[in-house]
C-alpha positions as a Markdown table, in Angstrom:
| # | Residue | x | y | z |
|---|---|---|---|---|
| 1 | Met | 88.4 | 11.3 | -116.1 |
| 2 | Gly | 88.6 | 14.5 | -118.2 |
| 3 | Glu | 88.7 | 14.6 | -122.0 |
| 4 | Phe | 91.8 | 12.9 | -123.4 |
| 5 | Gln | 94.3 | 15.2 | -125.0 |
| 6 | Tyr | 97.3 | 13.7 | -126.8 |
| 7 | Lys | 100.4 | 15.7 | -125.9 |
| 8 | Gly | 102.6 | 14.6 | -128.8 |
| 9 | Phe | 106.3 | 14.9 | -129.4 |
| 10 | Asp | 106.7 | 18.7 | -129.5 |
| 11 | Leu | 109.8 | 19.9 | -127.6 |
| 12 | Thr | 109.2 | 23.7 | -128.1 |
| 13 | Asp | 110.7 | 25.7 | -125.3 |
| 14 | Arg | 112.5 | 22.7 | -123.8 |
| 15 | Val | 116.2 | 22.9 | -122.9 |
| 16 | Ala | 118.2 | 19.8 | -123.8 |
| 17 | Ile | 121.8 | 18.9 | -122.9 |
| 18 | Val | 123.4 | 16.3 | -125.2 |
| 19 | Thr | 126.8 | 14.9 | -124.2 |
| 20 | Gly | 129.2 | 13.6 | -126.9 |
| 21 | Ser | 127.2 | 15.7 | -129.4 |
| 22 | Gly | 130.0 | 16.5 | -131.9 |
| 23 | Thr | 129.6 | 13.4 | -134.0 |
| 24 | Gly | 127.7 | 10.2 | -134.4 |
| 25 | Ile | 124.6 | 9.4 | -132.3 |
| 26 | Gly | 125.0 | 12.5 | -130.1 |
| 27 | Lys | 125.1 | 14.8 | -133.1 |
| 28 | Ala | 122.0 | 13.2 | -134.7 |
| 29 | Ile | 120.0 | 13.5 | -131.5 |
| 30 | Ala | 121.1 | 17.1 | -130.9 |
| 31 | Leu | 119.9 | 18.1 | -134.4 |
| 32 | Gly | 116.7 | 16.1 | -133.9 |
| 33 | Met | 116.0 | 17.8 | -130.6 |
| 34 | Ala | 116.4 | 21.1 | -132.3 |
| 35 | Gln | 114.1 | 20.2 | -135.1 |
| 36 | Ala | 111.5 | 19.1 | -132.5 |
| 37 | Gly | 111.7 | 22.6 | -131.0 |
| 38 | Ala | 114.3 | 22.4 | -128.2 |
| 39 | Asp | 117.1 | 24.8 | -127.4 |
| 40 | Val | 120.3 | 22.7 | -127.2 |
| 41 | Val | 123.4 | 22.5 | -125.1 |
| 42 | Leu | 126.2 | 20.7 | -126.8 |
| 43 | Met | 128.9 | 19.0 | -124.8 |
| 44 | Gly | 132.0 | 17.2 | -126.0 |
| 45 | Arg | 135.8 | 16.9 | -125.8 |
| 46 | Arg | 136.5 | 18.6 | -129.1 |
| 47 | Ile | 135.1 | 22.1 | -129.6 |
| 48 | Lys | 135.4 | 22.2 | -133.5 |
| 49 | Pro | 132.8 | 19.6 | -134.3 |
| 50 | Leu | 130.5 | 21.1 | -131.6 |
| 51 | Lys | 130.6 | 24.4 | -133.3 |
| 52 | Glu | 129.8 | 22.8 | -136.7 |
| 53 | Val | 126.7 | 21.2 | -135.1 |
| 54 | Ala | 125.8 | 24.5 | -133.4 |
| 55 | Lys | 125.8 | 26.3 | -136.8 |
| 56 | Gln | 123.2 | 23.8 | -138.1 |
| 57 | Ile | 121.0 | 24.3 | -135.0 |
| 58 | Lys | 121.2 | 28.1 | -135.3 |
| 59 | Thr | 119.7 | 27.9 | -138.8 |
| 60 | Met | 116.7 | 26.3 | -137.3 |
| 61 | Gly | 116.1 | 29.3 | -135.1 |
| 62 | Arg | 117.0 | 27.6 | -131.9 |
| 63 | Lys | 119.3 | 28.8 | -129.1 |
| 64 | Val | 122.5 | 26.7 | -128.7 |
| 65 | Ile | 125.6 | 26.9 | -126.6 |
| 66 | Cys | 128.7 | 24.7 | -126.6 |
| 67 | Phe | 131.0 | 23.4 | -123.9 |
| 68 | Ser | 134.3 | 21.7 | -124.5 |
| 69 | Ile | 134.2 | 19.1 | -121.6 |
| 70 | Asp | 135.5 | 15.7 | -120.7 |
| 71 | Val | 132.8 | 14.0 | -118.6 |
| 72 | Arg | 135.6 | 12.6 | -116.3 |
| 73 | Asn | 136.2 | 16.1 | -115.1 |
| 74 | Leu | 133.5 | 16.2 | -112.5 |
| 75 | Pro | 134.0 | 19.8 | -111.3 |
| 76 | Lys | 133.8 | 21.0 | -114.9 |
| 77 | Val | 130.6 | 19.0 | -115.4 |
| 78 | Arg | 129.0 | 20.7 | -112.4 |
| 79 | Ser | 130.3 | 24.1 | -113.5 |
| 80 | Cys | 128.8 | 23.6 | -117.0 |
| 81 | Val | 125.5 | 22.5 | -115.5 |
| 82 | Asn | 125.4 | 25.7 | -113.4 |
| 83 | Ala | 126.2 | 27.8 | -116.5 |
| 84 | Val | 123.3 | 26.2 | -118.4 |
| 85 | Val | 120.9 | 27.1 | -115.5 |
| 86 | Arg | 122.2 | 30.7 | -115.5 |
| 87 | Glu | 121.7 | 30.9 | -119.2 |
| 88 | Phe | 118.3 | 29.2 | -119.6 |
| 89 | Gly | 116.9 | 29.1 | -116.1 |
| 90 | Lys | 116.1 | 25.4 | -116.3 |
| 91 | Ile | 117.1 | 22.0 | -117.8 |
| 92 | Asp | 114.4 | 19.8 | -119.2 |
| 93 | Ile | 116.3 | 17.0 | -120.9 |
| 94 | Leu | 119.7 | 15.3 | -120.5 |
| 95 | Val | 120.9 | 12.8 | -123.1 |
| 96 | Asn | 123.9 | 11.0 | -121.8 |
| 97 | Asn | 125.6 | 9.9 | -125.0 |
| 98 | Ala | 129.4 | 10.4 | -124.4 |
| 99 | Ala | 131.2 | 7.0 | -124.5 |
| 100 | Val | 134.2 | 5.2 | -125.6 |
| 101 | Ala | 134.6 | 1.6 | -127.0 |
| 102 | Ile | 138.1 | 0.1 | -127.0 |
| 103 | His | 138.6 | -3.2 | -128.8 |
| 104 | Glu | 140.7 | -5.3 | -126.5 |
| 105 | Asp | 140.4 | -9.0 | -125.7 |
| 106 | Leu | 139.9 | -9.7 | -122.1 |
| 107 | Glu | 143.1 | -11.8 | -121.8 |
| 108 | Asp | 145.0 | -8.7 | -123.0 |
| 109 | Ala | 143.0 | -6.2 | -120.9 |
| 110 | Thr | 144.9 | -3.3 | -119.3 |
| 111 | Glu | 144.1 | -1.2 | -116.3 |
| 112 | Lys | 144.3 | 1.8 | -118.7 |
| 113 | Thr | 141.5 | 0.5 | -120.8 |
| 114 | Trp | 139.4 | -0.4 | -117.8 |
| 115 | Asn | 139.8 | 3.0 | -116.2 |
| 116 | Glu | 139.1 | 5.0 | -119.3 |
| 117 | Thr | 136.1 | 3.0 | -120.3 |
| 118 | Ile | 134.5 | 2.9 | -116.8 |
| 119 | Asp | 135.3 | 6.5 | -116.0 |
| 120 | Ile | 133.7 | 7.8 | -119.2 |
| 121 | Asn | 130.8 | 5.3 | -119.9 |
| 122 | Leu | 129.7 | 4.7 | -116.3 |
| 123 | Lys | 131.2 | 7.1 | -113.8 |
| 124 | Gly | 131.0 | 10.2 | -116.1 |
| 125 | Thr | 127.5 | 9.4 | -117.2 |
| 126 | Phe | 126.3 | 8.9 | -113.7 |
| 127 | Phe | 127.7 | 12.1 | -112.4 |
| 128 | Cys | 126.3 | 14.1 | -115.4 |
| 129 | Ala | 122.9 | 12.7 | -114.4 |
| 130 | His | 123.7 | 13.5 | -110.7 |
| 131 | Ala | 124.6 | 17.1 | -111.5 |
| 132 | Val | 121.6 | 17.7 | -113.8 |
| 133 | Gly | 119.4 | 15.6 | -111.5 |
| 134 | Lys | 119.9 | 18.1 | -108.7 |
| 135 | Val | 118.4 | 20.8 | -110.9 |
| 136 | Met | 115.5 | 18.6 | -112.0 |
| 137 | Ile | 114.7 | 17.6 | -108.4 |
| 138 | Gln | 114.3 | 21.3 | -107.6 |
| 139 | Gln | 112.1 | 21.7 | -110.7 |
| 140 | Arg | 110.1 | 18.5 | -109.8 |
| 141 | Lys | 110.4 | 17.4 | -113.4 |
| 142 | Gly | 112.8 | 16.3 | -116.1 |
| 143 | Lys | 113.8 | 13.7 | -118.7 |
| 144 | Ile | 117.1 | 11.8 | -118.5 |
| 145 | Ile | 118.0 | 9.5 | -121.4 |
| 146 | Asn | 121.0 | 7.2 | -121.2 |
| 147 | Ile | 122.4 | 5.8 | -124.4 |
| 148 | Leu | 123.0 | 2.1 | -123.5 |
| 149 | Ser | 123.8 | -0.7 | -126.0 |
| 150 | Asn | 122.8 | -4.1 | -127.1 |
| 151 | Cys | 125.9 | -4.9 | -125.0 |
| 152 | Ser | 124.0 | -3.9 | -121.9 |
| 153 | Phe | 122.2 | -7.3 | -122.4 |
| 154 | Val | 124.5 | -9.4 | -124.6 |
| 155 | Ala | 128.2 | -10.1 | -124.3 |
| 156 | Glu | 130.4 | -9.3 | -127.3 |
| 157 | Ala | 133.8 | -10.8 | -127.8 |
| 158 | Gly | 136.6 | -8.2 | -128.0 |
| 159 | Ile | 134.8 | -5.4 | -126.1 |
| 160 | Gly | 134.2 | -7.1 | -122.8 |
| 161 | Ile | 135.1 | -4.0 | -120.7 |
| 162 | Tyr | 132.7 | -1.9 | -122.8 |
| 163 | Cys | 130.0 | -4.5 | -122.2 |
| 164 | Ala | 130.7 | -4.3 | -118.5 |
| 165 | Ser | 130.3 | -0.5 | -118.5 |
| 166 | Lys | 127.0 | -0.6 | -120.5 |
| 167 | Gly | 125.7 | -3.4 | -118.3 |
| 168 | Gly | 126.4 | -1.2 | -115.3 |
| 169 | Leu | 124.7 | 1.8 | -116.9 |
| 170 | Leu | 121.6 | -0.3 | -117.5 |
| 171 | Met | 121.3 | -0.8 | -113.7 |
| 172 | Ile | 122.1 | 2.9 | -113.0 |
| 173 | Thr | 119.3 | 3.8 | -115.3 |
| 174 | Arg | 116.9 | 1.6 | -113.5 |
| 175 | Cys | 118.0 | 2.7 | -110.0 |
| 176 | Leu | 117.7 | 6.4 | -111.0 |
| 177 | Ala | 114.3 | 5.8 | -112.3 |
| 178 | Thr | 113.3 | 4.0 | -109.1 |
| 179 | Glu | 114.7 | 6.7 | -106.8 |
| 180 | Trp | 113.8 | 9.9 | -108.8 |
| 181 | Gly | 110.4 | 9.0 | -110.0 |
| 182 | Lys | 109.0 | 10.7 | -106.9 |
| 183 | Tyr | 110.4 | 14.0 | -108.1 |
| 184 | Gly | 108.7 | 13.7 | -111.5 |
| 185 | Ile | 111.9 | 12.7 | -113.3 |
| 186 | Asn | 111.7 | 10.1 | -116.0 |
| 187 | Val | 114.9 | 8.1 | -116.5 |
| 188 | Asn | 115.1 | 5.8 | -119.5 |
| 189 | Gly | 117.6 | 4.3 | -121.9 |
| 190 | Ile | 118.0 | 3.7 | -125.6 |
| 191 | Gly | 119.7 | 0.5 | -126.7 |
| 192 | Pro | 121.4 | 0.7 | -130.1 |
| 193 | Ala | 123.1 | -2.2 | -131.8 |
| 194 | Phe | 126.0 | -1.6 | -134.1 |
| 195 | Ile | 125.8 | 1.9 | -135.5 |
| 196 | Leu | 127.9 | 3.4 | -138.3 |
| 197 | Thr | 129.7 | 6.0 | -136.2 |
| 198 | Pro | 133.3 | 7.3 | -135.9 |
| 199 | Met | 133.6 | 5.5 | -132.5 |
| 200 | Asn | 132.9 | 2.1 | -134.2 |
| 201 | Glu | 135.4 | 2.6 | -137.0 |
| 202 | Pro | 138.0 | 0.3 | -135.5 |
| 203 | Leu | 135.4 | -2.5 | -135.2 |
| 204 | Leu | 134.3 | -1.9 | -138.8 |
| 205 | Lys | 137.8 | -2.7 | -140.0 |
| 206 | Asp | 137.3 | -6.3 | -138.8 |
| 207 | Lys | 135.6 | -8.0 | -141.8 |
| 208 | His | 134.7 | -11.0 | -139.7 |
| 209 | Phe | 133.0 | -8.7 | -137.1 |
| 210 | Val | 131.1 | -6.8 | -139.8 |
| 211 | Lys | 129.8 | -10.0 | -141.4 |
| 212 | Trp | 128.9 | -11.6 | -138.1 |
| 213 | Ser | 127.1 | -8.5 | -136.7 |
| 214 | Ser | 125.2 | -7.8 | -139.9 |
| 215 | Asn | 124.0 | -11.4 | -140.2 |
| 216 | Arg | 122.9 | -11.3 | -136.5 |
| 217 | Ile | 120.6 | -8.3 | -137.2 |
| 218 | Pro | 117.5 | -9.4 | -139.1 |
| 219 | Phe | 117.8 | -6.4 | -141.5 |
| 220 | His | 121.3 | -7.6 | -142.4 |
| 221 | Arg | 122.8 | -4.2 | -142.0 |
| 222 | Met | 124.1 | -1.9 | -139.3 |
| 223 | Gly | 122.2 | 1.1 | -138.1 |
| 224 | Lys | 122.6 | 4.8 | -138.9 |
| 225 | Pro | 122.9 | 7.6 | -136.3 |
| 226 | Asp | 119.7 | 9.3 | -137.4 |
| 227 | Glu | 117.7 | 6.1 | -136.7 |
| 228 | Met | 118.2 | 6.8 | -133.0 |
| 229 | Val | 116.5 | 10.2 | -133.1 |
| 230 | Gly | 112.9 | 9.1 | -133.0 |
| 231 | Ala | 113.3 | 7.1 | -129.8 |
| 232 | Ala | 115.2 | 10.1 | -128.2 |
| 233 | Ile | 112.5 | 12.6 | -129.1 |
| 234 | Tyr | 109.8 | 10.2 | -127.9 |
| 235 | Leu | 111.5 | 9.7 | -124.5 |
| 236 | Ala | 112.2 | 13.4 | -124.1 |
| 237 | Ser | 108.6 | 14.4 | -124.9 |
| 238 | Asp | 105.3 | 14.4 | -123.0 |
| 239 | Ala | 104.3 | 11.4 | -125.0 |
| 240 | Ala | 106.5 | 9.3 | -122.7 |
| 241 | Ser | 105.2 | 10.8 | -119.5 |
| 242 | Phe | 104.5 | 7.4 | -117.9 |
| 243 | Val | 107.6 | 5.7 | -119.3 |
| 244 | Asn | 110.2 | 5.2 | -116.6 |
| 245 | Gly | 113.1 | 2.8 | -116.1 |
| 246 | Ala | 112.6 | 1.4 | -119.6 |
| 247 | Val | 115.0 | 0.7 | -122.5 |
| 248 | Val | 113.9 | 1.3 | -126.0 |
| 249 | Met | 115.9 | -1.1 | -128.1 |
| 250 | Val | 116.8 | 0.4 | -131.5 |
| 251 | Asp | 118.9 | -2.5 | -132.6 |
| 252 | Gly | 117.3 | -3.8 | -135.8 |
| 253 | Gly | 116.1 | -6.9 | -133.9 |
| 254 | Phe | 119.6 | -7.9 | -132.6 |
| 255 | Thr | 118.4 | -8.8 | -129.1 |
| 256 | Ala | 115.2 | -10.5 | -130.4 |
| 257 | Cys | 117.3 | -13.3 | -131.9 |
């Protein structure tokens, strides 16, 4: 064996796509990727918050482009991926973060909630990976990071359909890792617990839920979006070159209890 050289967490000259990057976890990860040296492609349904994030990234001296896109629109997803390749010539990193969480007890579940949740969290995420994966397969390298959840492993009352979508995404992550490893593509997940984001605001209005969830986490508090960044940079970097099909739980110990 040759002399060991630690490759570190530097993302200089990498091109990273982050979906749902206008707010919350996606915004924090997009900014973190830029701080680590990457040029960033921002994707989300609302263009205004994307442009605000883009301004911050530009001050770091990184290239950044924005796409207003709903991940349920598969032709638009493919079109945006093609545009990224035309602009940058490659795609090194995909962070699948776009998601929705609708509070609805299962006895009151509606087809509308089911379709919206599954179409965004599972179908949309898979086909974003599918479109980017075709580029990475040609490159023979790439990093795909799916934002999972503690609900990928543990059932939570009131958000059963969300749990189903994130449980499915866990298996998609493992299947992609299994099939695409031969192309030099790493596919992994990050598993947050309850994070203080705009998406979770309806849940945060439930005092019983806040008390229960905080007590379940050994730190007795919810997480912050920027606490997800380190795991994302690690999985996107050469430091994680032999990590595949794994889930880094960033849940304050929720799933350890």
